C-alpha positions as CSV (number, residue, x, y, z in Angstrom):
1,M,15.8,24.5,-22.9
2,P,13.7,24.2,-19.8
3,D,14.1,21.2,-17.6
4,K,11.7,18.3,-18.5
5,K,9.5,17.2,-15.6
6,N,7.4,14.1,-14.9
7,W,3.9,14.8,-13.6
8,V,2.2,11.8,-11.9
9,V,-1.4,11.7,-10.7
10,D,-3.1,9.0,-8.5
11,I,-6.9,9.5,-8.6
12,G,-8.4,7.5,-5.7
13,N,-12.0,7.1,-4.5
14,T,-11.9,10.2,-2.3
15,R,-8.5,11.9,-2.8
16,I,-6.2,12.8,-5.7
17,K,-2.5,12.7,-5.0
18,A,-0.1,14.3,-7.5
19,G,3.7,14.7,-7.7
20,I,6.2,16.6,-9.9
21,F,9.5,14.8,-10.5
22,S,12.8,15.8,-12.1
23,Q,15.3,13.0,-12.8
24,G,13.7,10.8,-10.1
25,R,13.6,13.5,-7.5
26,L,10.3,14.6,-6.0
27,L,10.1,18.4,-6.4
28,E,6.5,18.9,-5.2
29,S,3.5,16.9,-4.1
30,A,-0.1,17.7,-3.2
31,T,-3.4,16.1,-2.2
32,V,-6.6,17.5,-3.5
33,T,-10.3,16.5,-3.9
34,G,-12.3,16.9,-7.1
35,Y,-11.5,17.4,-10.8
36,E,-11.6,21.3,-10.5
37,A,-8.8,21.3,-8.0
38,L,-6.8,18.8,-10.1
39,A,-7.3,21.0,-13.2
40,D,-6.0,24.0,-11.4
41,M,-2.9,22.2,-10.2
42,L,-2.1,20.0,-13.3
43,Q,-0.5,22.4,-15.7
44,P,2.5,20.7,-17.4
45,A,4.8,22.5,-19.8
46,P,4.8,21.3,-23.4
47,Q,8.1,19.3,-22.9
48,D,6.8,17.6,-19.7
49,E,5.5,14.0,-19.5
50,V,2.3,13.0,-17.6
51,L,1.0,9.8,-16.1
52,I,-2.5,9.3,-14.6
53,V,-3.9,6.3,-12.8
54,S,-7.5,6.3,-11.6
55,V,-9.8,3.9,-9.8
56,N,-13.0,5.7,-10.7
57,W,-12.5,7.7,-13.9
58,T,-12.1,5.9,-17.2
59,E,-9.3,6.7,-19.7
60,K,-12.0,7.9,-22.1
61,A,-13.6,10.3,-19.6
62,L,-10.2,11.7,-18.7
63,R,-9.2,12.3,-22.3
64,E,-12.4,14.2,-22.9
65,K,-11.5,16.5,-20.1
66,I,-7.8,16.9,-20.4
67,S,-6.3,18.6,-23.5
68,F,-2.6,17.6,-23.2
69,P,-1.2,14.1,-23.9
70,F,-0.7,11.7,-21.0
71,L,0.0,8.0,-20.3
72,F,-2.9,6.2,-18.7
73,F,-1.6,3.6,-16.3
74,D,-3.7,0.4,-16.5
75,K,-3.1,-3.4,-16.4
76,E,-1.7,-3.3,-19.9
77,T,1.0,-0.7,-19.2
78,P,4.6,-2.1,-19.5
79,L,6.4,-2.3,-16.2
80,P,10.1,-2.3,-15.2
81,I,9.4,-5.5,-13.1
82,Q,8.0,-8.9,-13.6
83,N,4.5,-9.5,-12.2
84,H,4.0,-13.1,-11.0
85,Y,0.6,-12.5,-9.2
86,D,-1.8,-15.4,-9.9
87,S,-4.7,-13.1,-10.5
88,P,-3.2,-10.0,-12.1
89,A,-6.6,-8.6,-13.1
90,T,-7.5,-8.2,-9.4
91,L,-4.2,-6.7,-8.3
92,G,-4.4,-3.0,-7.3
93,L,-2.1,-0.8,-9.4
94,D,-1.1,1.1,-6.3
95,R,0.4,-2.1,-5.0
96,L,2.6,-2.5,-8.1
97,A,3.5,1.2,-8.0
98,A,4.7,0.9,-4.4
99,V,7.1,-2.0,-5.0
100,I,8.4,-0.2,-8.1
101,G,8.8,3.0,-6.1
102,S,11.1,1.1,-3.7
103,R,13.8,1.0,-6.4
104,A,14.1,4.7,-6.1
105,F,15.7,4.1,-2.7
106,V,17.4,0.7,-3.0
107,S,18.8,-0.6,-6.3
108,G,18.6,-4.3,-5.5
109,G,17.7,-7.0,-2.9
110,P,14.3,-8.1,-1.7
111,V,11.8,-5.5,-0.5
112,L,8.6,-5.5,1.5
113,C,6.2,-2.6,0.9
114,I,3.6,-2.0,3.6
115,D,0.8,0.5,2.5
116,L,-1.2,1.8,5.4
117,G,-4.5,3.0,3.8
118,T,-8.1,1.9,4.0
119,C,-6.7,-1.6,4.0
120,I,-3.1,-2.5,4.9
121,T,-1.3,-4.2,2.0
122,Y,1.9,-6.1,2.2
123,D,3.7,-6.5,-1.1
124,F,6.9,-8.4,-1.7
125,M,9.4,-8.2,-4.6
126,D,12.5,-10.3,-4.7
127,G,16.0,-9.2,-5.6
128,G,15.4,-10.1,-9.3
129,D,12.6,-7.6,-9.5
130,N,9.9,-10.3,-9.4
131,Y,6.7,-9.2,-7.7
132,L,5.4,-12.3,-5.9
133,G,2.3,-11.1,-3.9
134,G,1.8,-10.4,-0.2
135,A,-1.2,-10.0,2.2
136,I,-4.2,-7.7,2.9
137,S,-5.7,-6.8,6.2
138,P,-8.1,-4.1,7.6
139,G,-6.6,-0.6,8.1
140,I,-6.9,1.7,11.1
141,G,-10.2,3.2,10.0
142,L,-11.8,-0.1,9.1
143,R,-10.9,-1.6,12.5
144,A,-12.4,1.3,14.3
145,K,-15.6,1.3,12.2
146,A,-16.0,-2.5,12.5
147,M,-15.9,-2.4,16.3
148,N,-18.4,0.4,16.3
149,A,-20.7,-1.1,13.7
150,F,-20.8,-4.7,14.8
151,T,-21.1,-4.1,18.6
152,A,-23.9,-2.6,20.6
153,R,-21.9,-0.3,22.9
154,L,-18.4,0.4,21.5
155,P,-18.0,4.0,20.3
156,L,-16.3,5.1,17.1
157,V,-12.7,6.2,17.9
158,E,-10.0,7.9,15.9
159,L,-6.3,7.7,16.3
160,G,-4.5,11.0,16.5
161,K,-0.8,11.7,15.9
162,E,0.2,10.5,19.4
163,I,0.9,6.8,20.0
164,P,-1.8,5.3,22.2
165,A,-0.7,3.9,25.6
166,F,-0.3,0.2,25.6
167,L,-2.4,-0.1,28.7
168,G,-5.8,1.5,28.1
169,S,-7.6,2.9,31.2
170,D,-11.1,3.3,29.7
171,T,-13.0,1.9,26.7
172,R,-11.8,4.5,24.2
173,S,-8.2,4.2,25.2
174,C,-8.5,0.4,25.2
175,M,-9.8,0.5,21.6
176,K,-7.1,2.8,20.5
177,S,-4.5,0.6,22.0
178,G,-6.0,-2.5,20.4
179,I,-6.0,-0.9,17.0
180,Y,-2.5,0.7,17.1
181,H,-0.6,-2.0,18.9
182,G,-2.5,-4.8,17.0
183,I,-1.3,-3.3,13.7
184,L,2.2,-2.7,15.1
185,G,2.4,-6.4,16.1
186,E,1.1,-7.5,12.7
187,I,3.7,-5.4,10.9
188,R,6.5,-6.7,13.0
189,E,5.4,-10.3,12.5
190,Y,5.2,-10.0,8.7
191,I,8.6,-8.4,8.6
192,R,9.9,-11.3,10.7
193,L,8.3,-13.9,8.5
194,F,9.6,-12.4,5.2
195,S,13.0,-12.0,6.7
196,L,13.0,-15.6,7.9
197,V,12.3,-16.9,4.4
198,H,14.1,-14.4,2.2
199,G,17.0,-13.1,4.4
200,E,17.6,-9.4,4.8
201,V,14.6,-7.6,3.5
202,T,14.4,-3.8,3.1
203,V,11.0,-2.6,4.4
204,F,9.1,0.5,3.2
205,I,6.0,1.8,5.0
206,C,3.8,4.2,3.0
207,G,0.2,5.4,2.7
208,G,-2.0,7.9,4.5
209,D,-1.4,6.4,8.0
210,A,2.4,5.8,7.5
211,E,3.5,8.6,9.7
212,I,1.7,7.2,12.7
213,F,4.2,4.3,12.6
214,E,7.3,6.4,12.1
215,S,8.7,4.9,15.3
216,L,9.5,1.8,13.3
217,T,12.1,3.6,11.2
218,K,15.5,2.1,11.7
219,D,18.1,0.2,9.6
220,H,16.3,-1.4,6.6
221,I,12.9,0.0,7.6
222,F,11.9,3.3,5.9
223,V,8.8,5.4,6.2
224,I,8.1,7.0,2.8
225,P,4.5,8.2,2.6
226,N,4.7,9.1,-1.1
227,L,6.2,5.8,-2.2
228,V,3.4,5.2,-4.7
229,L,4.2,8.5,-6.5
230,Y,7.8,7.4,-6.8
231,G,6.7,4.2,-8.4
232,L,4.4,6.1,-10.9
233,D,7.4,8.3,-11.8
234,R,9.5,5.3,-12.5
235,I,6.8,3.6,-14.6
236,L,6.4,6.8,-16.6
237,T,10.1,7.1,-17.2
238,Y,10.3,3.4,-18.2
239,N,7.5,3.9,-20.8
240,V,9.0,7.1,-22.2
241,E,12.4,5.6,-22.6
242,N,11.1,2.4,-24.2
């Protein structure tokens, strides 16, 4: 009998991320744009399981387009953790998926997941798998756009793959330094604060801009760009088994 696989799809505002898993191991991942590209890629076998989460397509719209069965991940979906957020209706599902994904790498202990996307989200789960909340701040692109949009003379800058020099020598390099090293200092301070209160915390950095901060990787700090996909895989497995 062919191996059973889990297909997980995260449909965002501009990009669609998908992964294929086998027994918790990521076999393949891809990022596409548009439903046509997704349809070309998403071709599960009859024995496979599929989970889809979407911020802009409803479950009804997806079921009208997709012929095979799938689990639609929403705020009613059972989870393998306890959610103690005071306003669960406003909590992004990707934030929950990230902390759940951390358990693919560490089986216990407190974790802090830092997702570097449009916004930077900090999400904390204790050693008892209780999600407690975190923090949200502007991401790299938002900081760059804000300086350009709300000042008269500052240009729009983009951070490349190289780490900006700490000491900027012109306006553009000063802005890049402020964005990168400002976020770097913010990340280190949050890690310090959570560790001060909760003891040794395992930190996961994920999201589209995660690789820019790969220099942070060391003991108890891991850069896992596809952490949300790992979480979606674990949520799918949990629902299939239960």
